[in-house]
N, C-alpha and C positions, 0 to 999 in steps of 0.2 A: 504494500500500500504506500502510496505517495502522499505525504501530508498536504500537498497542494490540492488533492482531490477531496479533502475533508471539508465539510460545511459545519460551522460552529454556531451555537446559540449564545446569547448574552449570559446564560446561566451555566456556562462552561460544559455543555454537552456537545457531542459531535456525532455526525453520521458520515460514513464513507460509502458512497453508492457502489454497488456491484452490478453484475450483469442482470439485465431485465429490470424487474421492479423490486430487487432486494438490496439490502445494505447492512453494514455493521454499524452499531451504535456504541458509544462509550462516553466517558467523562474525561476532562483534561487532568493533567498532573496537579494543577492548582486545586481543582475540585476534590481530587483524591486526598490531598493533604489537609483540606478543610473538613472533610467528612469522616476520615478515619476508615476503619474496616467496614465494608458493606457485606453483610452476611445473608441478605435475602432481598430479592426483587420480584415483583409480580408484573408480568407483561400481558398485553392483549394477546388473543389467540392468533396463531400464524394465519396469514391470509386476510386479516382484518384491514380494510381500507382506512387510511388516516389522512387528515388534512394538515397543512403546514401549521405548526405551533400547537397541534393537538397533543394532549397528554397521552403517552403510550404505556405508562406503568406507574407503579407505586414503589 
């Protein structure tokens, strides 16, 4: 992955588009340092259509 392909939010999250309509998501190093250990996340079901800025998990 090339960091130039990443799209970032103001909340320090990112998405890296992949082939088709798929992508990888994550958080920046800064967000990781502020949050500490993340032990659980809950995401929408695979295949769920989302809009820009829509919340996709807890």
